[in-house]
C-alpha positions in Angstrom: -36.4 -34.3 -38.8 -37.5 -33.6 -35.3 -33.9 -33.8 -34.1 -33.1 -30.7 -36.1 -35.6 -28.8 -33.9 -33.6 -29.7 -30.8 -30.3 -29.1 -32.5 -31.3 -25.6 -33.6 -32.9 -24.8 -30.2 -29.6 -25.8 -28.4 -27.8 -23.4 -30.7 -30.2 -20.6 -30.0 -29.8 -21.2 -26.3 -26.0 -21.2 -26.6 -25.9 -18.1 -28.7 -28.2 -16.3 -26.3 -25.8 -17.2 -23.4 -22.9 -16.0 -25.5 -24.6 -12.7 -26.2 -25.4 -12.3 -22.5 -21.6 -12.7 -21.8 -20.7 -10.1 -24.4 -23.3 -7.7 -22.9 -21.9 -8.2 -19.4 -18.4 -7.6 -20.6 -19.4 -4.4 -22.3 -21.4 -3.3 -19.3 -18.1 -3.6 -17.2 -16.0 -1.8 -19.7 -15.1 0.9 -17.1 -15.1 -1.4 -14.0 -11.6 -1.2 -12.3 -9.9 -4.5 -12.2 -12.7 -6.3 -14.1 -11.6 -9.4 -16.1 -13.4 -10.2 -19.3 -15.1 -13.6 -19.8 -15.0 -15.7 -23.0 -17.4 -18.4 -24.1 -16.3 -21.9 -24.8 -18.6 -24.1 -27.0 -18.7 -27.9 -27.3 -20.8 -30.2 -29.4 -23.1 -32.9 -28.0 -22.7 -36.6 -28.6 -23.4 -37.6 -32.2 -25.8 -40.3 -33.6 -24.7 -42.8 -36.1 -27.1 -43.6 -38.9 -27.1 -46.5 -41.4 -25.7 -50.0 -41.2 -22.1 -49.0 -41.2 -20.9 -47.9 -37.8 -20.0 -44.3 -37.9 -20.4 -43.9 -41.7 -23.2 -41.3 -41.2 -23.1 -39.2 -38.0 -25.6 -36.6 -37.1 -25.0 -34.5 -34.0 -27.5 -33.4 -31.4 -26.4 -29.8 -31.4 -24.3 -27.7 -29.0 -23.9 -28.1 -25.3 -24.5 -25.3 -22.9 -21.5 -23.0 -23.3 -18.9 -22.7 -20.5 -17.8 -19.2 -19.6 -14.1 -18.8 -18.7 -12.8 -15.6 -17.0 -9.4 -14.6 -18.4 -7.2 -13.1 -15.7 -4.9 -11.2 -18.0 -3.2 -8.0 -17.0 -5.2 -4.8 -17.4 -3.6 -1.5 -18.2 -2.3 0.5 -15.3 -3.6 4.1 -15.1 -2.5 6.8 -12.7 -5.1 8.1 -10.3 -5.5 11.1 -8.1 -6.9 9.0 -5.2 -4.4 8.6 -2.4 -5.9 5.2 -1.5 -6.2 3.9 -5.0 -4.0 0.8 -5.8 -3.4 -1.4 -8.8 -2.0 -4.9 -8.9 0.8 -5.4 -11.4 1.1 -9.2 -12.0 -0.7 -12.1 -10.3 -2.6 -12.0 -7.1 -5.6 -10.4 -5.4 -6.4 -8.1 -2.5 -8.0 -10.0 0.4 -11.3 -8.6 1.6 -14.0 -9.7 4.0 -17.8 -9.4 3.9 -18.9 -6.7 6.4 -22.2 -8.6 7.0 -22.6 -11.1 9.7 -21.3 -14.1 7.7 -17.8 -12.4 7.4 -16.8 -14.5 4.4 -13.4 -14.0 2.7 -13.3 -12.8 -0.9 -10.7 -11.7 -3.4 -10.6 -8.7 -5.7 -8.5 -6.8 -8.2 -10.6 -3.6 -7.8 -8.2 -1.2 -6.0 -10.3 1.9 -5.6 -10.2 2.0 -1.8 -11.6 4.4 0.8 -12.0 4.8 4.5 -15.5 4.4 6.0 -16.9 6.2 9.0 -15.6 3.6 11.4 -12.0 4.2 10.2 -11.8 0.9 8.3 -10.1 0.6 4.9 -12.8 -0.7 2.5 -13.4 -1.2 -1.2 -15.7 1.0 -3.2 -18.5 -1.5 -2.5 -17.9 -1.6 1.3 -15.9 -4.8 1.7 -13.2 -4.6 4.4 -9.6 -4.8 3.1 -7.3 -7.1 5.1 -3.7 -6.8 6.0 -1.6 -6.0 9.0 -2.0 -3.0 11.4 0.9 -1.4 13.2 0.6 -2.1 16.9 2.6 0.2 19.2 4.7 1.3 16.3 5.5 -2.3 15.2 4.3 -3.7 11.9 4.4 -7.5 12.2 3.5 -9.2 8.9 4.1 -12.7 10.3 0.7 -12.8 12.0 -2.6 -13.7 10.3 -4.0 -10.7 8.4 -7.0 -8.8 9.9 -9.2 -5.9 8.8 -7.2 -2.8 8.3 -8.2 0.2 10.4 -6.9 3.8 10.2 -8.4 6.4 12.6 -8.0 9.7 10.8 -7.9 12.5 13.4 -6.4 10.4 16.1 -3.4 11.6 18.1 0.0 10.0 18.3 1.8 10.2 21.7 4.7 12.6 22.1 8.2 11.3 22.2 10.7 12.9 24.6 14.0 13.9 23.2 16.9 11.7 24.2 19.5 12.6 21.6 20.6 15.8 19.9 23.4 16.6 17.4 25.0 19.6 15.7 27.1 19.5 12.6 29.1 22.6 12.8 32.5 24.4 12.3 34.1 26.6 14.9 36.3 29.3 13.4 40.0 28.4 13.9 40.8 32.1 13.4 38.6 33.3 16.2 40.5 35.4 18.8 40.3 34.9 22.5 41.8 38.2 23.6 41.1 40.9 24.6 37.4 39.9 24.2 36.7 36.1 23.8 34.9 35.0 20.7 31.5 33.4 21.2 29.2 31.4 19.0 25.6 30.5 19.8 23.0 28.2 18.4 19.9 26.4 19.6 17.6 23.5 18.9 14.0 22.7 20.0 13.6 19.6 22.1 10.4 17.9 23.5 9.5 16.5 26.9 7.3 13.6 27.7 4.2 15.7 27.5 5.1 17.0 24.1 6.0 20.5 25.3 8.8 22.2 23.4 11.9 23.7 25.0 14.7 25.7 23.4 18.0 24.1 24.2 20.7 26.8 23.8 24.3 26.0 23.0 27.0 28.6 23.4 30.8 28.2 22.6 33.5 30.6 24.0 37.1 30.6 22.8 39.4 29.9 25.8 42.0 32.6 26.2 44.8 30.3 27.5 44.4 26.9 25.8 42.7 27.8 22.6 40.0 25.3 23.4 36.4 26.0 23.2 34.3 26.1 26.3 30.6 25.2 25.8 27.4 25.6 27.8 24.2 23.7 26.9 21.1 24.7 28.8 17.4 24.7 29.1 16.2 28.2 30.3 15.1 28.8 33.9 11.6 29.9 32.7 10.9 26.3 31.8 12.0 24.9 35.2 9.8 24.8 38.3 12.7 26.1 40.4 13.4 29.0 38.0 17.0 27.9 37.6 18.3 26.8 34.2 19.4 23.2 33.6 23.0 23.5 32.3 25.7 21.3 31.0 29.2 22.7 30.7 32.5 21.4 29.3 35.3 21.8 26.8 36.1 20.6 23.3 39.5 20.6 21.8 40.9 20.0 18.3 44.2 18.8 16.8 46.3 20.8 14.3 44.2 19.4 11.4 41.0 20.8 12.9 39.7 17.4 14.0 37.9 16.9 17.3 40.1 15.0 19.8 38.4 15.7 23.1 35.9 14.4 24.0 37.2 11.3 22.2 35.0 9.1 19.9 32.9 6.6 21.9 33.9 3.8 19.5 35.5 2.1 21.3 33.8 3.7 24.2 36.4 5.7 26.1 34.0 8.4 27.1 30.3 8.8 27.1 28.5 11.5 25.2 28.0 14.8 27.1 24.5 14.5 28.7 22.3 17.3 29.8 20.1 16.2 32.8 16.8 18.2 33.1 14.9 17.7 36.4 11.8 19.5 37.7 10.2 20.9 34.5 7.6 23.5 35.2 4.9 21.6 33.2 5.2 18.5 35.3 6.8 16.3 32.6 9.2 13.5 33.3 12.8 14.3 33.9 14.9 14.3 30.7 18.3 13.0 29.9 19.6 14.5 26.6 22.7 13.0 25.1 24.7 15.4 22.8 26.2 13.1 20.1 29.5 14.6 19.0 30.2 11.8 16.6 28.1 10.0 14.0 27.5 6.3 13.8 30.7 5.7 11.8 32.8 7.5 14.4 33.3 10.7 12.4 33.3 14.0 14.4 30.4 16.3 13.9 32.5 19.3 15.0 35.5 20.8 13.1 37.9 23.7 13.7 38.8 25.2 10.3 39.6 28.7 9.3 36.0 29.4 8.2 33.2 31.3 9.9 31.5 29.5 12.7 28.3 28.0 11.4 25.9 25.1 11.9 25.3 23.0 8.7 22.8 20.6 10.2 21.2 19.6 13.5 18.8 16.9 14.6 16.9 15.6 17.6 14.8 12.5 18.1 11.8 13.8 20.0 8.4 15.0 18.8 5.2 16.6 20.0 1.8 15.0 20.1 0.5 15.1 16.5 -2.8 14.6 14.8 -3.2 12.1 12.0 -4.3 14.3 9.1 -3.9 12.2 5.9 -3.3 8.7 4.8 -2.1 7.2 1.5 -0.9 3.9 0.1 2.6 3.8 -1.3 4.1 1.3 -3.8 4.4 -2.1 -2.1 1.0 -1.7 -0.3 2.2 0.2 2.8 -0.4 2.5 4.4 1.4 5.7 5.3 0.0 8.1 7.8 0.9 11.8 7.7 0.7 13.7 11.0 0.3 17.4 11.7 3.9 17.7 12.7 5.1 16.5 9.3 5.9 13.0 10.3 5.1 10.1 8.0 4.7 6.7 9.5 3.8 3.3 8.1 0.7 2.2 10.0 -0.4 -0.7 7.9 0.3 -3.2 5.1 -2.0 -4.6 2.5 -2.1 -8.4 2.2 -2.1 -10.2 -1.1 -3.4 -13.7 -2.1 -1.9 -15.8 -4.8 -4.2 -18.5 -6.3 -2.6 -20.8 -8.9 -5.8 -21.4 -10.8 -7.7 -18.1 -10.7 -9.9 -19.2 -13.6 -11.7 -21.5 -11.1 -12.9 -18.6 -9.0 -16.6 -17.8 -8.8 -17.6 -14.2 -9.4 -19.9 -13.0 -6.6 -20.6 -9.5 -7.7 -19.3 -6.2 -6.2 -16.0 -6.9 -8.1 -15.3 -9.8 -5.8 -14.5 -13.5 -6.3 -14.9 -16.5 -4.1 -13.2 -19.9 -4.0 -14.9 -22.8 -5.7 -14.5 -26.5 -5.1 -11.9 -26.5 -7.9 -9.8 -23.7 -6.5 -6.4 -24.1 -5.0 -5.9 -22.8 -1.5 -4.7 -19.2 -1.6 -1.2 -18.3 -0.4 -1.5 -15.0 1.5 1.6 -12.8 2.1 3.4 -9.6 1.2 3.3 -8.2 -2.4 6.2 -9.0 -4.7 7.0 -12.2 -2.8 6.1 -15.9 -3.4 5.0 -15.2 -7.0 2.6 -12.4 -5.9 2.5 -9.3 -8.0 3.4 -5.7 -7.1 1.0 -3.2 -5.6 1.3 0.2 -7.1 0.0 3.2 -5.2 -1.9 6.1 -6.8 -3.0 3.8 -9.7 -5.9 1.7 -10.8 -6.1 -1.3 -13.1 -8.4 -0.9 -16.0 -10.9 -3.5 -17.2 -9.5 -6.0 -19.7 -12.6 -5.8 -22.0 -11.6 -5.1 -25.6 -14.5 -3.2 -27.1 -13.5 -4.0 -30.7 -13.3 -7.8 -29.9 -16.6 -7.7 -28.1 -18.4 -6.0 -31.0 -16.9 -8.6 -33.4 -18.2 -11.4 -31.2 -21.6 -9.8 -30.9 -21.9 -9.8 -34.7 -20.8 -13.4 -35.0 -23.2 -14.6 -32.3 -26.0 -12.6 -33.9 -25.4 -14.2 -37.3 -25.3 -17.6 -35.7 -28.6 -17.0 -33.9 -30.2 -15.9 -37.2 -28.8 -18.9 -39.1 -30.1 -21.4 -36.5 -33.5 -19.7 -36.4 -33.6 -20.2 -40.1 -33.1 -24.0 -39.5 -36.2 -24.0 -37.2 -38.4 -22.2 -39.8 -37.1 -24.5 -42.6 -37.8 -27.6 -40.5 -41.2 -26.3 -39.6 -42.0 -25.8 -43.3 -40.8 -29.4 -44.1 -43.0 -30.7 -41.3 -46.0 -28.9 -42.7 -45.3 -30.2 -46.2 -45.1 -33.8 -44.8 -48.4 -33.4 -43.0 -50.0 -32.1 -46.2 -48.7 -35.1 -48.1 -50.4 -37.4 -45.6 -53.7 -35.5 -45.9 -53.7 -35.5 -49.6 
């Protein structure tokens, strides 16, 4: 009879634990990346009664339940946060404890932000790990470190070394009595980030039908007051194709190059190559019977720019936007793959830690080695199913009530037995 007390009490303890798990799941209904836990029950060893072995078996109740966290995929929802990310598939973000112990943790919570030190952190302040761009190079073969983005920092200027113009020079242009001219310009940058207007003028040659050109930086930008100028001639065949200067592939001539020495602002001397052909060897200049016009131009320099905004793109790249409109990848999120994530220990703050049963994590790039994909501008919802949890809550409540009835019944039987002895 007294065994029934222990049996019922074990059930009450187990149901209490189960209700606690349900309550925790429901409490985290809106926690990004939260994974719901389920309760696993098991019976205790049974006792055989009577002479026949195993003919009558009475159990000792239920063991303390085991909670199992189910790492199923949560729904992906779009987010307005530029630093929000969601993991589609297996894997975790790698984060480190900002406190002195600096432990490594793993999380699916992708609502990220930048702290006052310029570090990329989770909503609870844990530092996100990955690879930082160093001198413009993003090396993902090195061990990951804490990601840092200094919003408001300046990027160094880049001096222009190449320019190009995609244009047509009118084949019907006349050279007499007044030569036809066509002018255009492009902004280039020196080593200090100062801009200069490089002017290009074409003049139809009166005798050969060729076009003479003059590419120059104005004298007002030069310490000497004299413009830096490059002159030459371009000629075309009967089909309007550029034949001189010839294509540098194979290299029979070099690209026309404007040398700029002695800038007034003290910047380094410049050597600006004018690329008349594209990478495939096709001419950028044509000579058709259409109005002279520029269809496109380009240059590879830039002024000093301030970092104004950062965001995380699909794939986990951290993209910085600068005040000059440039967008540059300055970092990459790392991902960890753990083959038995159910063995992880929840440590709070939406983080997990390895246990003695956990396999070693494999850290690498998203969408490689079995790791899932990182989606920018998104968050992963909690996997808690409110309908399922309410159903479980009712079941555990009924089980608790039933086992409490066992205790009251056993207590009544005990009282009746005592009364029999007294009588």
